[in-house]
C-alpha positions in Angstrom: 105.9 160.6 150.4 105.3 160.7 153.7 106.6 157.0 154.2 105.9 155.2 157.4 108.2 152.1 156.0 111.3 152.1 153.3 112.7 148.3 152.8 115.6 148.0 150.8 115.9 145.4 148.6 113.3 144.1 146.3 113.9 140.1 147.4 112.6 137.2 149.0 112.8 139.6 152.4 111.7 142.4 151.0 108.9 141.1 149.2 107.4 139.3 152.4 108.5 142.3 154.6 106.4 144.5 152.4 103.8 141.6 152.4 103.3 141.2 156.2 103.7 145.3 157.4 100.3 145.5 154.5 98.7 142.4 156.0 99.8 141.6 159.0 100.3 145.2 161.1 97.8 147.3 158.8 100.5 149.8 157.6 98.3 151.3 154.9 99.9 150.5 151.8 100.9 154.1 150.4 103.0 154.7 153.6 105.1 151.7 152.1 107.7 151.6 149.0 110.4 149.2 148.3 113.9 150.6 146.8 115.7 147.4 144.0 117.3 147.9 140.8 115.1 145.2 139.1 113.3 145.9 136.1 110.6 143.9 138.7 110.7 142.8 142.5 112.6 139.0 142.3 114.4 139.5 139.4 117.9 138.7 141.4 115.7 135.7 142.8 114.5 134.2 139.3 117.4 135.3 137.7 119.6 133.1 139.9 117.5 129.8 140.1 117.3 130.2 136.0 120.4 130.0 135.2 121.2 127.0 137.7 118.4 124.8 136.3 116.8 124.8 139.9 113.7 122.6 139.3 112.7 122.3 142.7 113.5 124.4 145.9 115.4 123.2 148.6 113.3 124.3 151.7 109.6 122.8 152.2 105.9 124.7 150.6 105.5 126.1 154.7 108.4 128.2 153.7 107.1 131.1 151.2 105.9 134.8 150.9 102.4 134.5 151.5 101.4 135.6 155.6 100.3 131.6 156.3 102.9 129.2 156.2 100.2 127.0 154.7 98.8 129.3 152.0 101.3 127.7 149.2 99.9 124.5 150.1 96.4 125.8 149.7 97.0 127.4 146.6 98.3 123.7 145.4 95.1 122.1 146.5 93.6 125.0 144.2 94.8 124.1 141.4 93.6 121.1 138.9 97.1 119.7 138.9 98.4 116.7 140.5 100.9 116.7 143.9 103.8 114.6 142.6 104.1 117.9 140.1 103.8 120.6 142.7 106.4 119.1 145.4 109.4 117.2 145.6 109.9 114.4 148.1 110.7 115.0 151.3 109.4 117.7 153.0 106.8 118.9 150.0 110.2 120.7 148.4 108.1 123.6 146.1 108.1 122.9 142.0 110.4 126.3 141.3 107.9 127.5 138.5 105.1 126.8 141.3 106.6 128.4 143.7 107.2 131.7 141.3 103.7 132.1 140.4 102.7 131.8 143.9 105.3 134.6 144.9 103.5 137.1 141.7 100.1 136.3 143.2 101.7 137.4 146.8 102.8 140.1 144.9 100.0 141.7 142.7 97.1 140.2 146.2 99.5 143.5 148.4 99.6 145.6 144.8 104.0 145.5 145.6 104.9 146.0 142.0 103.2 149.5 142.4 105.6 150.3 145.7 108.6 149.7 143.4 111.0 152.4 142.8 113.3 151.4 140.3 117.0 151.6 141.8 120.3 151.3 143.3 120.4 152.4 146.9 124.0 154.6 147.0 123.4 156.0 150.8 121.1 156.2 153.9 121.6 158.4 156.5 119.9 158.4 160.0 118.3 160.7 162.5 116.5 161.1 165.3 113.6 162.5 163.4 113.4 160.1 159.8 115.8 158.4 157.3 117.0 158.9 154.0 118.1 156.8 151.1 119.7 158.5 148.0 118.8 156.0 145.2 120.6 156.2 141.6 118.5 157.9 139.2 119.3 160.7 142.0 116.1 160.7 144.2 116.2 161.5 148.0 113.6 159.2 150.1 113.0 160.3 152.7 110.9 157.7 155.9 110.0 157.2 159.5 111.6 154.0 159.1 114.0 151.7 157.1 114.6 148.2 156.7 117.8 147.1 155.2 116.8 143.8 153.2 120.1 143.0 151.6 121.1 140.0 150.2 125.2 139.1 148.9 123.7 139.0 145.4 126.0 141.5 145.1 129.1 140.2 145.7 129.7 136.3 143.5 132.8 135.2 144.9 135.8 134.7 142.5 138.7 132.9 142.9 142.0 134.6 142.0 143.2 132.1 139.8 140.1 132.9 138.0 140.6 136.8 137.4 141.6 138.5 134.6 140.4 135.7 132.0 138.3 137.4 129.4 135.0 136.0 128.1 136.4 132.3 129.4 135.5 132.5 133.3 132.3 133.6 134.1 130.3 133.6 137.4 126.6 132.4 137.3 126.0 134.3 139.9 127.4 138.2 138.2 124.2 140.5 138.0 125.0 140.7 134.2 125.7 137.0 133.3 126.3 135.9 129.9 127.4 133.0 130.2 125.2 130.7 129.6 127.0 128.8 125.9 124.8 128.8 122.8 126.6 125.8 121.1 127.9 122.5 122.6 131.1 123.1 124.4 133.7 121.3 126.9 132.8 122.9 130.0 134.0 124.0 133.6 131.8 124.1 136.2 133.8 124.9 139.7 132.8 124.3 143.3 131.1 121.5 145.3 127.8 122.7 146.1 124.4 122.0 145.1 124.4 125.6 142.2 127.5 123.1 140.7 125.6 120.5 141.6 123.1 121.7 139.2 124.6 123.9 136.3 126.6 120.6 136.3 122.7 118.7 135.3 122.2 120.7 133.0 124.8 121.5 131.3 125.1 117.4 130.9 121.1 117.3 129.8 122.1 120.2 126.7 124.5 117.6 125.5 127.5 119.3 126.7 130.6 118.0 127.7 131.1 118.6 131.3 134.1 119.0 133.8 132.5 119.6 137.9 135.9 120.3 139.9 135.2 120.2 143.6 138.1 120.7 146.3 135.7 117.7 147.7 133.9 114.9 147.1 129.7 115.7 147.2 129.0 116.3 151.1 125.1 115.5 151.3 122.8 117.5 153.5 118.9 117.7 153.0 119.1 121.3 154.0 121.3 124.0 154.1 121.6 123.8 158.1 119.7 121.3 161.0 115.7 122.3 160.9 116.4 122.1 164.5 117.9 125.8 164.2 114.5 127.0 163.2 113.3 126.3 166.9 113.7 126.5 170.8 115.9 122.8 169.9 118.7 124.7 169.3 117.8 129.0 168.9 117.1 128.5 172.5 121.0 128.6 173.5 122.5 130.1 170.8 119.9 133.3 172.4 121.3 132.6 175.7 125.0 133.1 174.6 125.6 136.6 174.6 129.2 136.9 173.3 128.7 137.3 170.0 131.7 135.8 168.8 130.9 133.0 169.9 127.0 133.2 167.8 129.0 133.3 165.0 131.2 130.6 165.5 127.5 128.8 166.4 126.6 130.3 163.0 129.2 128.9 160.8 129.5 125.5 162.7 126.0 125.6 161.4 125.6 126.0 158.0 126.3 123.1 155.8 128.2 125.0 152.7 128.9 123.7 149.7 126.6 121.0 149.9 124.0 118.7 147.5 120.5 117.5 148.7 120.0 113.8 148.8 118.2 114.0 145.4 121.3 116.2 143.4 123.4 113.9 144.7 122.1 110.8 143.1 121.6 112.8 139.9 125.1 113.5 140.5 126.0 110.0 141.5 124.7 108.4 138.5 125.5 110.4 135.8 129.0 110.8 137.0 129.2 107.0 137.7 128.0 106.3 133.7 130.6 109.4 132.3 127.7 111.8 131.8 129.8 114.2 134.2 134.2 114.2 134.6 134.1 115.0 138.6 138.2 115.9 140.1 138.3 116.2 143.3 140.7 119.3 143.0 141.7 122.9 143.4 142.4 124.8 140.3 146.0 126.5 140.3 145.4 128.3 137.1 144.5 129.1 133.6 146.4 129.0 130.2 144.9 130.4 127.7 145.6 130.2 123.9 142.8 132.2 121.8 139.5 130.9 122.7 140.2 128.0 124.3 141.5 127.6 128.4 144.0 124.7 129.6 142.7 124.6 133.3 145.6 123.3 135.4 144.6 121.8 138.3 146.1 121.0 141.6 146.7 117.0 141.2 148.4 117.8 138.0 145.9 117.2 135.7 144.9 119.3 132.7 141.6 119.8 131.1 141.1 121.4 127.7 138.0 123.4 128.0 136.1 126.2 126.7 134.1 127.9 129.1 134.5 128.3 132.8 131.4 128.5 134.4 132.1 129.3 138.6 129.6 128.0 141.0 131.0 129.4 144.0 128.9 131.1 145.7 129.1 134.6 147.8 131.7 136.8 149.4 131.7 136.0 153.3 131.8 139.2 154.5 129.5 141.4 155.3 127.0 143.2 152.2 125.8 146.1 151.6 128.9 147.7 150.6 129.8 151.5 150.3 126.3 152.2 151.5 126.6 150.4 154.8 130.1 151.5 155.0 129.8 155.0 155.2 126.1 154.6 157.4 128.0 152.8 160.2 130.7 155.6 159.9 128.4 158.4 160.2 125.8 157.3 162.1 128.6 155.2 164.6 126.2 152.0 164.6 127.7 149.4 166.6 129.0 146.1 164.8 130.4 142.8 165.6 134.1 141.6 165.8 132.9 140.0 162.3 131.3 143.3 160.9 128.2 142.7 161.3 125.7 144.4 162.8 124.6 144.6 166.5 121.0 144.6 167.0 118.2 144.1 169.6 115.8 141.5 169.7 113.4 144.0 167.2 116.0 143.6 164.6 116.3 147.6 165.3 119.9 149.1 164.5 119.4 152.2 165.1 115.2 153.5 166.6 115.2 154.3 162.2 116.5 151.3 160.9 115.7 147.9 161.0 117.7 144.9 159.5 116.6 141.4 157.6 118.7 138.4 156.0 122.5 138.1 156.0 123.3 141.4 158.4 120.7 139.6 161.0 121.9 136.8 161.1 123.6 137.4 165.0 120.5 137.8 166.5 118.2 135.3 163.7 120.9 132.5 163.4 121.6 130.0 160.7 118.9 130.8 159.0 118.5 134.2 158.8 119.5 134.4 155.0 116.5 131.6 153.5 112.9 132.3 153.5 112.5 130.8 156.4 114.6 133.8 157.9 112.7 135.8 155.9 109.9 135.0 158.2 111.3 134.9 161.4 112.8 138.9 161.1 109.0 139.8 159.3 107.4 138.6 162.5 109.6 140.7 164.8 109.0 144.2 162.7 105.6 143.5 162.4 105.9 143.9 166.0 107.4 146.5 165.7 105.1 148.5 163.1 102.1 147.3 165.4 103.6 149.2 168.8 105.1 152.3 166.6 101.2 152.3 165.3 100.0 152.5 169.2 102.1 155.2 170.1 101.1 157.1 167.0 97.7 156.4 167.6 
């Protein structure tokens, strides 16, 4: 294959970047491939959102995978379904099924499934002439340019007390998650953010005896960072700040980690008030296991008898990409900030053959880098690069 662009990651970021390279930058489809281990593109996104019981996205409908921001709205107008079914107030947040159907249409429109190479990227090397990615099938794929569109989904956060407890403890975001109960059980959900809240509500609706354990009260925020970070209101100052340690501090301070939007918070408060979900403001100190039943010991001195623990504790804050990115940094001497994340230019270029999106781009894109809005912002910059390179070749 004589590729111009090879995208590592077939999630939200990889799919949107491929869409924009084809539909906006005019890159020939035959010159693009997407590497992802899933059976289908967006597989991890779909599995993670399905297990939480999410009904609507947290972000507004202009944050979608098509090129035009209003594409999802136009799609909504073309179907004979009331707007109240397709969106949740405020900000016209799309229903998950509606959003996923639109994603499928985007993938079909640009034939992205045909560009999907199924496999896990094991190594990546770059030099003056090309970039080469080796995948789990043994295949080595070379390209003029590589985009690392890698998320944090491969590194769920397991608290120390939860390790080594066998089938009693499951993380909802582990890649091989199979821990959803099939019969009524006593279940502890551990976590204080939107995923924990959604999982607890889903379990209650399915008839389980649910305990929600969080080290803090529910923190209500409509979005996971202020919308001002999507434009010059906050980003102007962020971009002027050249000290990357201070940029990291800005990112950390801007994110509302462990927060829930008002609609989820309202449902939780209603259920907790009625006794449907038992809320415990506490950390977990240890687990005692006897046969198939566990005793969850809390920091406040209480103990809970449970049949299953579901962790909704998010992802580790470390740089994603694991051994592949570690090796790439070492072998190509790629620059990293003190926090370990890439130092890239305004084009998201880490090396003349290598570009990044998602978490790896956050020192340039800012607090929204991991989100759909971050994918859209990254794609605009990579499209700009692709156009420049096309002119140079021409």
